[in-house]
C-alpha positions as CSV (number, residue, x, y, z in Angstrom):
1,M,96.9,147.7,17.0
2,D,94.7,148.2,20.1
3,I,96.2,147.3,23.6
4,T,94.2,147.5,26.8
5,L,94.7,146.5,30.4
6,D,91.9,144.6,32.2
7,K,92.6,144.4,36.0
8,S,90.7,141.6,37.7
9,S,92.2,142.4,41.1
10,N,95.0,144.4,42.7
11,T,97.5,141.7,41.8
12,E,96.3,140.2,38.5
13,A,95.4,141.7,35.1
14,S,95.2,140.8,31.4
15,I,97.0,142.7,28.6
16,N,94.6,142.4,25.6
17,I,95.9,143.0,22.1
18,K,93.9,143.4,18.9
19,L,95.7,143.1,15.6
20,T,94.4,144.2,12.2
21,E,95.8,143.2,8.8
22,A,97.5,146.6,8.6
23,D,99.6,145.8,11.7
24,Y,101.3,142.8,10.2
25,S,100.8,142.7,6.4
26,E,103.8,144.8,5.4
27,K,106.2,142.8,7.6
28,V,104.8,139.5,6.3
29,E,105.1,140.6,2.6
30,K,108.7,141.8,3.2
31,K,109.6,138.4,4.7
32,I,107.9,136.5,1.8
33,K,110.1,138.5,-0.6
34,Q,113.2,137.7,1.4
35,Y,112.3,134.0,1.2
36,A,111.8,134.3,-2.5
37,K,115.3,135.7,-3.0
38,Q,116.9,133.0,-1.0
39,A,114.7,129.9,-1.7
40,D,116.1,127.0,-3.7
41,I,113.0,125.1,-5.0
42,K,113.0,122.5,-7.7
43,G,111.6,123.9,-10.9
44,F,112.8,127.4,-10.3
45,R,116.1,129.2,-10.5
46,K,117.6,130.0,-7.1
47,G,116.4,133.4,-6.0
48,K,113.8,133.6,-8.8
49,V,110.9,131.8,-7.0
50,P,107.6,133.8,-7.4
51,A,106.3,135.3,-4.2
52,G,103.0,133.5,-4.7
53,V,104.7,130.2,-4.5
54,I,106.4,131.1,-1.3
55,R,103.1,132.5,0.1
56,R,101.3,129.1,-0.6
57,M,104.2,127.1,0.8
58,Y,105.3,129.2,3.8
59,G,102.8,132.0,4.2
60,T,101.1,130.7,7.3
61,S,104.3,129.9,9.2
62,I,105.7,133.4,8.2
63,L,102.5,135.0,9.4
64,V,102.7,133.2,12.8
65,D,106.3,134.2,13.3
66,E,105.7,137.8,12.4
67,V,102.6,138.1,14.6
68,N,104.4,136.5,17.5
69,H,107.3,138.9,17.0
70,I,104.9,141.9,17.0
71,L,103.1,140.6,20.1
72,S,106.4,140.1,22.1
73,H,107.5,143.6,21.5
74,A,104.0,145.1,22.0
75,V,103.7,143.4,25.5
76,E,107.2,144.5,26.5
77,D,106.7,148.1,25.3
78,Y,103.3,148.3,27.0
79,I,104.7,147.2,30.4
80,R,107.6,149.6,30.1
81,D,105.7,152.6,28.8
82,N,102.9,152.2,31.4
83,K,105.4,151.5,34.2
84,L,103.6,148.3,35.3
85,Q,105.3,146.6,38.2
86,I,105.0,142.9,37.3
87,I,106.5,139.7,38.7
88,G,107.3,136.7,36.6
89,Q,106.7,137.0,32.8
90,P,103.4,137.5,31.0
91,L,101.6,134.3,30.3
92,P,99.7,133.9,26.9
93,N,96.2,132.6,27.0
94,V,96.8,129.2,25.4
95,E,93.1,128.4,24.9
96,E,92.5,131.5,22.9
97,N,95.5,130.9,20.7
98,A,94.5,127.4,20.0
99,N,91.2,128.6,18.4
100,I,92.9,130.9,15.9
101,D,92.4,130.0,12.2
102,W,95.7,131.3,10.8
103,D,94.6,130.5,7.2
104,K,91.4,132.5,7.2
105,Q,91.5,135.2,9.9
106,K,92.7,138.7,9.1
107,E,92.2,140.1,12.5
108,F,93.4,138.6,15.7
109,E,92.9,139.0,19.5
110,F,95.3,137.9,22.1
111,S,95.5,138.2,25.9
112,Y,98.4,137.8,28.3
113,S,98.0,137.3,32.1
114,V,100.3,139.3,34.2
115,G,101.0,139.4,37.9
116,L,101.1,142.8,39.5
117,V,102.8,144.1,42.6
118,G,102.3,147.4,44.3
119,D,104.7,149.7,46.1
120,I,106.8,148.0,48.7
121,T,107.6,149.6,52.1
122,Y,110.4,148.1,54.1
123,T,112.4,149.0,57.1
124,T,116.1,148.6,57.8
125,D,115.5,149.3,61.5
126,L,116.4,145.7,62.4
127,T,118.1,144.1,65.4
128,I,120.5,141.3,64.5
129,D,122.9,139.1,66.5
130,S,126.5,139.0,65.5
131,Y,128.9,136.4,67.0
132,S,132.6,136.6,67.6
133,I,133.8,133.0,67.9
134,S,136.9,132.2,69.8
135,V,139.0,129.1,68.8
136,D,139.3,127.0,72.0
137,E,142.0,124.4,72.7
138,K,139.4,121.6,72.5
139,Q,138.3,122.5,69.0
140,L,141.9,123.1,67.8
141,N,143.1,119.8,69.1
142,E,140.1,117.9,67.5
143,T,140.8,119.6,64.2
144,I,144.5,118.7,64.2
145,E,143.7,115.2,65.3
146,N,141.3,114.9,62.3
147,L,144.0,116.3,60.0
148,L,146.5,113.8,61.2
149,Q,144.0,110.9,60.8
150,N,143.2,111.9,57.3
151,G,146.6,113.2,56.3
152,G,148.6,110.1,55.8
153,E,149.0,107.7,52.9
154,Q,146.0,105.9,51.4
155,T,146.0,102.1,51.7
156,S,143.7,99.3,50.5
157,P,143.0,96.9,53.4
158,E,141.2,93.6,52.8
159,V,138.8,94.1,55.6
160,A,136.8,97.3,56.4
161,E,137.1,99.1,59.8
162,E,135.0,101.9,61.2
163,T,137.2,104.7,59.8
164,D,137.4,103.3,56.3
165,K,135.6,104.2,53.1
166,V,133.9,101.4,51.1
167,T,133.1,101.8,47.4
168,G,130.9,99.6,45.3
169,E,127.9,99.1,43.0
170,L,124.5,100.0,44.5
171,T,121.3,98.5,43.2
172,I,117.9,100.2,44.0
173,E,114.7,98.3,43.5
174,G,112.9,99.4,40.4
175,E,116.1,100.7,38.7
176,E,117.9,98.7,36.0
177,E,121.4,100.1,36.3
178,A,123.7,99.9,39.3
179,I,125.2,103.1,40.7
180,H,128.8,103.6,41.7
181,V,128.8,104.9,45.3
182,M,131.1,105.4,48.3
183,V,130.1,104.7,51.9
184,D,132.1,106.6,54.6
185,I,131.4,104.2,57.5
186,A,132.0,106.8,60.1
187,D,129.3,109.0,58.6
188,L,126.5,106.4,58.9
189,A,123.7,107.5,61.1
190,T,123.4,104.4,63.4
191,K,125.7,102.0,65.2
192,T,123.9,99.1,63.6
193,G,124.4,100.7,60.1
194,K,128.2,100.9,60.8
195,E,128.4,97.3,62.0
196,I,126.9,96.1,58.7
197,F,129.9,97.5,56.8
198,I,132.6,96.8,59.4
199,G,134.3,93.6,58.4
200,A,133.2,93.8,54.8
201,K,135.5,92.5,52.0
202,A,135.7,93.0,48.3
203,E,132.8,91.3,46.4
204,D,130.6,91.0,49.6
205,E,127.0,91.8,49.0
206,I,125.6,94.1,51.7
207,T,121.9,94.9,52.2
208,F,120.9,98.0,54.2
209,D,118.1,100.4,54.7
210,I,119.1,103.6,53.0
211,R,116.8,105.8,55.2
212,K,118.4,104.4,58.4
213,A,121.9,104.9,57.0
214,Y,121.2,108.4,55.8
215,R,118.5,110.3,57.7
216,S,117.7,113.2,55.3
217,N,117.0,113.8,51.7
218,E,120.1,115.9,51.5
219,K,122.3,113.1,52.7
220,V,120.6,110.5,50.5
221,A,121.0,112.8,47.5
222,N,124.7,113.4,48.2
223,F,125.3,109.6,48.6
224,L,123.6,108.9,45.2
225,H,124.9,112.0,43.4
226,R,121.4,113.2,42.6
227,E,119.2,116.2,43.3
228,E,117.1,116.2,46.5
229,A,113.9,116.2,44.5
230,D,114.9,113.0,42.8
231,V,115.4,110.9,45.9
232,K,112.3,111.6,48.0
233,E,110.6,108.4,46.9
234,I,113.7,106.2,47.5
235,K,113.4,104.2,50.7
236,G,113.8,100.8,52.2
237,D,116.5,98.2,51.5
238,V,119.2,98.6,48.9
239,K,121.9,96.2,47.9
240,M,125.6,97.0,47.4
241,V,128.4,94.9,46.0
242,V,131.7,95.9,47.6
243,K,134.5,96.7,45.1
244,S,137.2,98.2,47.2
245,I,138.1,99.5,50.6
246,S,140.3,102.5,51.3
247,R,142.0,103.6,54.5
248,I,144.0,106.7,55.3
249,A,147.0,106.0,57.6
250,E,147.6,108.5,60.4
251,A,150.2,111.1,59.4
252,E,153.2,112.1,61.4
253,M,153.7,115.6,62.8
254,N,156.6,116.6,60.6
255,Q,157.6,119.1,57.9
256,E,156.0,117.0,55.1
257,F,152.7,117.1,57.0
258,F,152.9,120.9,57.6
259,D,153.6,121.5,53.9
260,K,150.9,119.2,52.8
261,I,148.2,120.8,54.9
262,L,149.2,124.5,54.8
263,G,151.5,124.8,51.8
264,P,155.3,125.2,51.7
265,G,156.9,127.6,54.1
266,K,153.8,128.2,56.3
267,A,155.0,126.4,59.4
268,S,158.3,124.8,60.5
269,N,157.3,123.4,63.9
270,E,154.3,122.2,65.8
271,D,153.7,125.6,67.5
272,E,153.7,127.4,64.2
273,F,151.4,124.8,62.7
274,R,148.9,125.1,65.5
275,A,148.9,128.9,65.2
276,E,148.2,128.6,61.4
277,V,145.4,126.1,61.9
278,S,143.9,128.3,64.6
279,K,144.0,131.2,62.2
280,I,142.3,129.2,59.5
281,L,139.6,128.0,61.9
282,G,139.0,131.6,62.9
283,E,138.5,132.6,59.3
284,N,136.1,129.7,58.7
285,Y,134.1,130.7,61.8
286,D,134.0,134.3,60.5
287,N,132.6,133.0,57.2
288,Q,129.9,131.0,59.0
289,V,129.0,134.0,61.1
290,E,128.8,136.1,58.0
291,N,126.5,133.6,56.3
292,Y,124.3,133.4,59.4
293,T,124.1,137.2,59.6
294,A,123.1,137.4,56.0
295,R,120.4,134.8,56.5
296,Q,119.1,136.7,59.6
297,I,118.9,139.9,57.6
298,Q,117.1,138.2,54.7
299,D,114.6,136.4,57.0
300,K,113.9,139.5,59.0
301,L,113.3,141.6,56.0
302,V,111.0,139.0,54.4
303,D,109.1,138.3,57.5
304,G,108.7,142.0,58.4
305,T,107.5,143.3,55.1
306,E,104.0,143.0,53.8
307,V,103.9,142.2,50.1
308,E,100.7,141.3,48.3
309,L,101.6,138.7,45.7
310,P,99.6,137.5,42.8
311,E,99.7,134.0,44.1
312,A,97.3,132.3,41.8
313,F,99.2,133.8,38.8
314,L,102.5,132.8,40.2
315,K,101.4,129.2,40.7
316,R,100.3,129.0,37.0
317,W,103.5,130.7,35.9
318,L,105.7,128.3,37.8
319,V,104.0,125.2,36.2
320,A,104.0,126.8,32.7
321,T,107.7,127.7,32.8
322,Q,109.3,124.8,34.6
323,E,108.8,121.4,33.1
324,E,109.6,119.4,36.2
325,L,106.9,121.2,38.3
326,T,103.3,120.1,38.7
327,A,100.4,122.1,40.2
328,E,100.4,119.7,43.2
329,K,104.1,120.2,43.8
330,V,103.9,123.9,43.5
331,E,101.0,124.0,45.9
332,A,102.9,121.9,48.5
333,E,106.0,124.0,48.3
334,F,104.5,127.4,47.8
335,D,105.5,128.7,51.2
336,N,109.1,128.5,50.1
337,Y,108.3,130.1,46.7
338,R,106.4,132.9,48.5
339,K,109.6,133.7,50.5
340,E,111.7,133.6,47.4
341,F,109.4,136.0,45.5
342,K,109.2,138.4,48.4
343,W,112.9,138.5,48.7
344,M,113.4,139.0,45.0
345,L,111.0,142.0,45.1
346,L,112.6,143.4,48.3
347,A,116.1,143.0,46.8
348,D,115.1,144.9,43.7
349,K,113.5,147.7,45.8
350,I,116.5,148.1,48.1
351,A,119.0,148.0,45.2
352,A,117.0,150.7,43.3
353,D,116.5,152.9,46.4
354,N,120.2,152.8,47.2
355,E,121.6,152.8,43.7
356,I,123.3,149.5,44.2
357,K,124.9,148.5,40.9
358,V,127.2,145.6,39.8
359,E,129.7,146.2,37.0
360,D,131.4,143.7,34.8
361,A,134.7,144.4,36.7
362,D,133.0,143.5,40.0
363,I,132.0,140.1,38.6
364,K,135.5,139.3,37.3
365,T,137.0,140.3,40.6
366,K,134.6,138.0,42.5
367,A,135.4,135.1,40.1
368,T,139.2,135.7,40.5
369,E,138.9,135.6,44.3
370,M,136.9,132.4,44.1
371,F,139.6,130.7,42.0
372,K,142.4,132.0,44.1
373,V,140.8,130.2,47.1
374,Q,140.8,127.0,45.1
375,F,144.4,127.4,44.0
376,G,145.4,128.1,47.6
377,A,149.1,128.2,48.1
378,M,149.7,128.4,44.3
379,A,148.2,131.9,44.2
380,G,151.3,133.3,45.9
381,G,155.0,132.8,45.6
382,E,157.6,133.4,43.0
383,Q,155.4,132.5,40.0
384,N,152.7,134.9,41.0
385,E,152.6,136.7,37.6
386,Q,152.2,133.5,35.8
387,I,149.5,132.4,38.1
388,E,147.7,135.7,37.7
389,E,147.8,135.3,33.9
390,M,146.5,131.8,34.1
391,L,143.8,132.9,36.5
392,K,142.6,135.5,34.0
393,G,142.2,132.9,31.3
394,I,140.3,130.6,33.7
395,V,138.0,133.4,34.9
396,D,137.2,134.5,31.3
397,N,136.4,130.9,30.3
398,Y,134.3,130.3,33.4
399,L,132.2,133.4,33.0
400,K,131.3,132.4,29.4
401,E,130.5,128.8,30.2
402,N,127.0,127.3,31.0
403,N,125.3,129.7,28.6
404,G,126.3,132.7,30.7
405,Q,124.7,131.3,33.8
406,N,128.0,131.3,35.7
407,Y,128.2,135.1,35.0
408,M,124.6,135.7,36.3
409,N,125.2,133.6,39.4
410,L,128.2,135.7,40.4
411,Y,126.3,138.9,39.5
412,N,123.5,137.9,41.8
413,Q,126.0,136.9,44.6
414,V,127.8,140.3,44.4
415,R,124.5,142.1,44.4
416,F,123.2,140.1,47.3
417,D,126.3,140.8,49.4
418,R,126.1,144.5,48.8
419,I,122.4,144.6,49.7
420,I,123.1,142.6,52.9
421,K,126.1,144.9,53.8
422,L,124.0,148.0,53.3
423,V,121.2,146.7,55.6
424,E,123.7,145.5,58.2
425,E,125.3,148.9,58.4
426,K,121.8,150.5,59.2
427,A,120.7,147.7,61.6
428,T,121.3,147.5,65.4
429,V,123.9,144.8,65.8
430,V,124.1,142.9,69.2
431,E,127.7,141.5,69.6
432,K,128.1,138.2,71.4
433,D,131.4,136.5,72.3
434,V,131.0,132.7,72.1
435,T,132.7,129.4,71.4
436,F,131.9,127.5,68.2
437,E,129.9,125.0,70.1
438,E,127.8,127.8,71.7
439,F,127.3,129.4,68.2
440,T,126.1,126.1,66.8
441,K,123.6,125.6,69.6
442,A,122.3,129.2,69.2
443,V,121.9,128.9,65.5
444,S,120.2,125.4,65.6
445,A,117.8,126.6,68.3
446,E,116.3,129.2,66.0
């Protein structure tokens, strides 16, 4: 076997592999003998099929499999042994492979395109804003008012009002099947849009412009229960047949309401309830500030670090490895991909430089915390041991689901959090005391 690297630029190269018959013949013959021992072919006793018969029937497919196996390991070993810093995965030259005559050739040549990256130099000498958000009376009162309005019993009125939710079957031009949707009238973007639904009754047919009702792809996607990429072409009038109307009656400020919102035993009067809600708001604000800080750090690192990417290779690699992508789509969205690739390389570099590691126990702890938040009040109390045991089973199952993707998502989240924390500790942090409204304005202005 002969392997060489042909660099066409600082960021792109080809790994070229030449195979002779000696490189694969022994493995192919061994596999043919294994087939012969296991084959059940009419006219022969099981396990007694001559190797020549197997070679004629399956020889080519066995050869292809073994050669591909050899190539896969050869490319991986070459990259590792030569310490090549690559991004993405090697791409085989499809045109060359298509011209191979597997029945006649004894020697083969293959090439794989790879994207190269050089050393990355970054700085953690950043200046970032950190906000301390106070919970003001206005925000607290508005929150409690919303809780009261949405905390009562659900009713099914005959005629819709502005605070109601309308469910029905939606028909989009060009699509055969209707979609079950829910319209929260209060969330519609325009007064005219709301007026279309106010007064609606069951079995009414309502026509409305979906792009006037929902002004962004994100909101249209949420409304239709689809991915954002799948709704970009949906526009104009849609028709909805109303099936039901739901209304939440305003709750009363009493013990039942306190327990429903906070969990049993958290508050016994209005003052205690307000204090608990204020505490929860403060925690939510802290989470929003934490997310904003992380985004600041990520953006400043990406924008402030020069990374020469193999862009032509990455565009080909994205199209080749993701069925839903086209060359045109990748080109149009490559600015976003470029940032993602830069961050991926930066994160790897920072983690390696600072020996940031994530263990299995860290991932299980993260998953447990996530489910404890979902369980809320159930996570405490007299049955805590039973809940903990139940959580353990839920966490174990969750981490195994989705072909291990849940596990990897949490791994990446824990790693991300640790990278951000490390950089934040080294950065210059400018503290600012603000209200939530001031925080929102400051963030949206950037």
